[in-house]
DRENNUPA-193484 format. One record per residue (C-alpha): residue number from 1; residue in one letter; z, y, x. Coordinates in nm, 2 decimals. Layout:
<recs>
    k  r       w       v       u
  NUM  A       Z       Y       X
...
</recs>
This chain:
<recs>
    k  r       w       v       u
    1  M    5.17   -1.73    1.39
    2  G    5.42   -1.98    1.59
    3  H    5.71   -1.84    1.75
    4  L    5.70   -1.84    2.13
    5  I    6.06   -1.95    2.18
    6  R    6.28   -2.13    1.94
    7  T    6.61   -1.97    1.82
    8  S    6.79   -2.27    1.97
    9  D    6.69   -2.12    2.33
   10  V    6.93   -1.86    2.28
   11  P    7.24   -1.93    2.49
   12  V    7.53   -2.09    2.31
   13  L    7.75   -1.83    2.43
   14  V    7.64   -1.56    2.17
   15  G    7.69   -1.80    1.89
   16  D    7.52   -1.89    1.55
   17  A    7.58   -1.53    1.43
   18  F    7.35   -1.39    1.69
   19  K    7.10   -1.67    1.63
   20  N    7.07   -1.57    1.27
   21  S    7.03   -1.20    1.34
   22  Y    6.77   -1.25    1.60
   23  Y    6.55   -1.45    1.37
   24  I    6.60   -1.20    1.11
   25  I    6.49   -0.90    1.34
   26  H    6.23   -1.11    1.46
   27  Q    6.06   -1.18    1.13
   28  V    6.13   -0.85    0.98
   29  G    6.01   -0.65    1.29
   30  F    5.68   -0.83    1.32
   31  G    5.63   -0.87    0.94
   32  F    5.61   -0.50    0.94
   33  A    5.40   -0.49    1.24
   34  E    5.17   -0.73    1.04
   35  S    5.20   -0.52    0.73
   36  V    5.06   -0.19    0.89
   37  G    4.76   -0.37    1.03
   38  T    4.83   -0.46    1.38
   39  T    4.60   -0.73    1.53
   40  S    4.68   -1.07    1.59
   41  F    4.61   -1.02    1.96
   42  E    4.86   -0.71    1.95
   43  L    5.13   -0.89    1.78
   44  D    5.13   -1.20    2.03
   45  V    5.17   -0.93    2.34
   46  M    5.46   -0.75    2.13
   47  K    5.65   -1.07    2.05
   48  H    5.59   -1.22    2.44
   49  R    5.73   -0.89    2.56
   50  H    6.01   -0.90    2.30
   51  Q    6.13   -1.25    2.36
   52  T    6.08   -1.23    2.76
   53  A    6.33   -0.90    2.74
   54  I    6.59   -1.09    2.54
   55  L    6.54   -1.42    2.77
   56  R    6.60   -1.20    3.07
   57  F    6.91   -1.02    2.93
   58  F    7.06   -1.35    2.85
   59  H    6.97   -1.49    3.18
   60  Y    7.15   -1.17    3.35
   61  I    7.47   -1.24    3.14
   62  Q    7.51   -1.61    3.21
   63  T    7.45   -1.54    3.60
   64  S    7.65   -1.21    3.65
   65  K    8.01   -1.30    3.53
   66  A    8.14   -1.21    3.85
   67  A    7.95   -0.88    3.87
   68  L    8.06   -0.80    3.53
   69  R    8.44   -0.88    3.60
   70  G    8.39   -0.64    3.90
   71  L    8.24   -0.36    3.66
   72  A    8.53   -0.42    3.42
   73  T    8.79   -0.38    3.70
   74  S    8.61   -0.08    3.82
   75  L    8.62    0.08    3.47
   76  L    9.01    0.02    3.43
   77  L    9.08    0.15    3.77
   78  L    8.87    0.47    3.67
   79  L    9.03    0.49    3.32
   80  G    9.36    0.47    3.50
   81  V    9.28    0.76    3.75
   82  V    9.16    0.99    3.45
   83  A    9.48    0.91    3.25
   84  M    9.68    1.02    3.55
   85  G    9.54    1.38    3.53
   86  L    9.57    1.40    3.15
   87  P    9.84    1.59    2.98
   88  S   10.15    1.41    2.82
   89  Q   10.13    1.34    2.44
   90  A   10.37    1.63    2.40
   91  E   10.12    1.86    2.58
   92  Q    9.86    1.75    2.39
   93  R   10.00    1.79    2.08
   94  F   10.14    2.13    2.12
   95  S    9.99    2.47    2.23
   96  F   10.34    2.59    2.33
   97  R   10.61    2.47    2.56
   98  V   10.97    2.46    2.49
   99  I   11.20    2.59    2.81
  100  V   11.55    2.58    2.86
  101  H   11.79    2.73    3.13
  102  P   11.72    2.62    3.49
  103  D   12.07    2.45    3.54
  104  S   12.04    2.25    3.19
  105  E   12.02    1.87    3.24
  106  V   11.85    1.81    2.93
  107  K   11.48    1.69    3.01
  108  S   11.37    1.59    2.64
  109  L   11.47    1.67    2.27
  110  T   11.31    1.55    1.95
  111  V   11.16    1.78    1.70
  112  S   11.45    1.75    1.48
  113  E   11.68    1.83    1.75
  114  I   11.47    2.13    1.84
  115  R   11.47    2.24    1.49
  116  A   11.90    2.20    1.46
  117  K   11.91    2.41    1.76
  118  F   11.70    2.70    1.61
  119  Y   11.86    2.69    1.25
  120  K   12.21    2.67    1.43
  121  K   12.31    2.36    1.30
  122  D   12.35    2.20    1.65
  123  L   12.57    2.47    1.80
  124  N   12.64    2.31    2.15
  125  W   12.45    2.14    2.45
  126  P   12.61    1.79    2.56
  127  D   12.81    1.96    2.82
  128  G   12.97    2.22    2.57
  129  T   12.75    2.48    2.65
  130  E   12.66    2.71    2.34
  131  V   12.32    2.68    2.22
  132  L   12.15    3.02    2.23
  133  P   11.79    3.01    2.08
  134  V   11.56    3.30    2.13
  135  D   11.24    3.36    1.92
  136  L   10.92    3.56    1.95
  137  P   10.82    3.83    1.71
  138  V   10.73    3.73    1.35
  139  D   10.36    3.80    1.38
  140  S   10.33    3.61    1.73
  141  R   10.06    3.35    1.72
  142  T   10.29    3.11    1.94
  143  R   10.58    3.17    1.69
  144  I   10.37    3.08    1.36
  145  T   10.25    2.78    1.54
  146  F   10.61    2.68    1.66
  147  S   10.77    2.75    1.32
  148  D   10.50    2.54    1.17
  149  A   10.54    2.25    1.39
  150  I   10.91    2.25    1.47
  151  L   11.07    2.42    1.17
  152  G   10.85    2.32    0.91
  153  K   10.81    2.66    0.76
  154  T   10.64    3.00    0.81
  155  P   10.81    3.27    1.04
  156  E   10.87    3.47    0.70
  157  E   11.00    3.18    0.51
  158  V   11.25    3.11    0.81
  159  Q   11.36    3.49    0.80
  160  T   11.43    3.43    0.41
  161  S   11.66    3.15    0.50
  162  W   11.83    3.34    0.77
  163  F   11.89    3.60    0.52
  164  Q   12.08    3.36    0.29
  165  R   12.29    3.20    0.57
  166  T   12.41    3.56    0.69
  167  F   12.65    3.56    0.41
  168  D   12.81    3.25    0.56
  169  G   12.88    3.45    0.90
  170  L   12.57    3.29    1.07
  171  T   12.32    3.51    1.28
  172  P   11.97    3.44    1.35
  173  P   11.84    3.34    1.70
  174  A   11.77    3.66    1.92
  175  E   11.41    3.78    1.95
  176  A   11.23    3.89    2.23
  177  A   10.91    4.09    2.23
  178  N   10.71    3.87    2.42
  179  N   10.65    3.54    2.63
  180  A   10.78    3.73    2.96
  181  Q   11.10    3.83    2.77
  182  V   11.16    3.49    2.66
  183  V   11.14    3.35    3.00
  184  S   11.36    3.62    3.13
  185  Y   11.62    3.57    2.86
  186  V   11.62    3.21    2.90
  187  K   11.65    3.21    3.28
  188  S   11.94    3.44    3.29
  189  T   12.15    3.30    3.00
  190  P   12.30    2.96    3.02
  191  G   12.27    2.76    2.71
  192  A   11.95    2.94    2.63
  193  I   11.64    2.77    2.45
  194  G   11.32    2.93    2.38
  195  Y   10.93    2.87    2.34
  196  V   10.64    3.02    2.52
  197  S   10.26    2.98    2.49
  198  R   10.14    2.70    2.72
  199  N    9.98    2.92    2.96
  200  T   10.30    3.12    3.03
  201  A   10.45    3.11    3.37
  202  L   10.77    2.95    3.33
  203  G   10.96    3.19    3.60
  204  G   11.21    2.94    3.70
  205  T   11.29    2.81    3.37
  206  R   11.25    2.43    3.29
  207  S   10.99    2.31    3.02
  208  I   11.11    2.01    2.82
  209  D   10.94    1.72    2.67
  210  I   10.89    1.74    2.29
  211  L   10.95    1.40    2.15
  212  A   10.83    1.29    1.80
  213  D   11.12    1.17    1.56
  214  P   11.19    0.81    1.53
  215  A   11.05    0.63    1.24
  216  P   11.29    0.60    0.95
  217  I   11.44    0.25    0.91
  218  P   11.33    0.12    0.58
  219  A   11.60    0.05    0.32
  220  P   11.68   -0.31    0.25
  221  E   11.49   -0.48   -0.04
  222  P   11.76   -0.50   -0.33
  223  E   11.89   -0.87   -0.39
  224  P   11.70   -1.01   -0.69
  225  A   11.93   -1.04   -0.99
  226  P   12.07   -1.42   -1.04
  227  S   11.85   -1.59   -1.31
  228  E   12.08   -1.70   -1.60
</recs>
């Protein structure tokens, strides 16, 4: 049976790739219909409806560019509004918050900087105040998450490393019984830094942003040996 429209009738904007795809779909789809015993009249009706729908679709695209541009603008505005209400990258990434004393001027720290403070490798804040970290109990779910994400170890492994470091005269961070005690300690202790579960009230302390560590700079390629 002959086609009711030619593939060349398909608007140029869809390109040759769509023309070929349309031709294949048309042939295979209606070839299947013929193979299962569809009558010639039924096939003609099916083809006519199929082709009419395609032509109407492309006519809409060609005549509705302004409407499409308006739709795209509306979608972008909607995405912008939604994005304003989304949590920051740090909030999406961690189920805990790192908090500091309310007088601290620090607004953000990288993962490595927080790790250095809890391992007491970085002993002072930029203003010279002593860094005083505070932990939650070893079996706290928030501490387990914090230790894994920031310290790269389990709480038990952290305790073992501190046991070894006590011989060097270092002491581990203070330990609070729960989130509320962490907040109380950090609020009342200049230089303090702690972490609490995300749903814990900050109680006058300040939450800081947790930043990803910068990507390492790749080592330069070695110079090729001079040819003899």
